[in-house]
Structures are given as structure tokens and as C-alpha cells.
C-alpha positions in Angstrom: 143.2 143.5 215.1 145.1 142.1 212.1 148.3 140.6 213.8 150.7 139.4 211.5 153.4 137.3 212.1 153.1 137.7 216.1 151.9 135.1 218.7 150.7 135.6 222.2 150.3 133.7 225.3 147.2 131.5 225.3 146.9 131.5 229.0 145.8 135.4 228.2 143.4 135.1 225.0 140.5 135.7 227.5 142.0 139.5 227.4 141.3 140.3 223.7 138.7 137.0 223.3 135.9 140.2 222.4 138.0 141.7 219.8 137.7 140.6 216.5 140.8 139.3 214.8 142.4 138.1 211.8 145.7 136.4 212.5 148.4 135.9 209.3 151.3 133.7 209.3 153.6 131.6 207.1 153.8 128.3 208.2 157.5 128.7 207.4 158.1 131.7 209.2 161.8 131.4 210.3 161.7 134.6 212.7 157.9 133.8 214.4 157.3 129.7 215.2 153.5 129.0 213.7 153.3 126.5 216.4 153.0 129.7 218.8 151.0 131.5 216.7 148.7 128.2 216.1 148.0 128.0 219.9 147.2 131.4 220.6 144.4 130.9 217.6 143.4 127.8 219.2 143.2 129.3 222.5 140.6 132.6 221.1 138.9 129.7 219.4 138.2 128.0 222.5 136.7 130.8 224.1 134.0 131.5 221.0 136.3 134.9 220.0 135.9 136.5 216.7 139.3 135.1 215.3 140.1 134.3 212.0 143.3 132.7 211.0 145.4 132.4 207.9 148.3 130.5 207.4 150.0 129.8 204.2 151.6 127.1 202.9 155.3 126.6 202.9 157.2 128.4 200.1 154.4 130.7 199.2 155.7 133.7 201.5 159.6 132.8 200.4 160.8 133.1 197.3 164.0 133.2 196.6 165.0 134.3 200.3 164.3 132.3 203.4 163.8 135.1 205.5 161.2 136.5 203.2 158.7 134.2 205.0 158.5 136.4 207.9 157.1 138.7 205.3 153.4 137.6 205.8 152.5 141.1 205.6 153.0 141.2 202.0 150.3 139.0 200.7 148.0 139.8 203.9 147.9 143.6 203.0 147.1 142.2 199.4 144.0 140.6 200.7 141.0 142.8 199.5 138.8 140.5 201.6 141.2 141.4 205.0 140.6 145.0 204.1 137.2 145.1 204.0 136.6 142.8 206.9 139.0 145.3 208.8 137.1 148.4 208.1 133.8 146.7 208.4 134.5 146.3 212.3 133.0 148.6 214.5 133.8 149.3 218.1 131.0 148.1 220.6 
């Protein structure tokens, strides 16, 4: 699973703790607050879930329009390592 600009309820993280996840977000996303993303990632990490996390630093995703900081999917989908990781996953 590759959620981008998404968050979840940390109290329900156990429901997906067996699914490999690579989460992408931007620190300065004006739509999805980074604290919510960090909280679900932390909850998954505490469950020893197979989770990876990429957080783009302020300004990396957003030139020149502020709303573009929500567009973390642009660099995420250009990330060849993520694509290779995604297609290497096997359903158990």
C-alpha cells in the first residue's frame, strides 16, 4: 500500500499492521496535516509493521503555489525505488 497525503486513526493501526506500507507526505501540506500522518506511521512502527515513511521537507513539493505542497504524489510516483518496492510485494 502506498498512501500519499493520507492519514488514519492510530488506534486502528493494528488492522493494517500486516500490510507493507510506504507512506508519502509533505511537511508543509496545507490539506493533510503532517501530524496526523506522523501519528499513524508511529502507531504502525510501534506494532513493528512493515512501514516505510517519506516526508518531503518544507518547500520541496510546493514551488511556487502553496497548494502544490499537497501534491506529494508527483515526486512519490517518480521515485523508482518506491515503484520497484511496490511491485516486489507478494500477497501472503
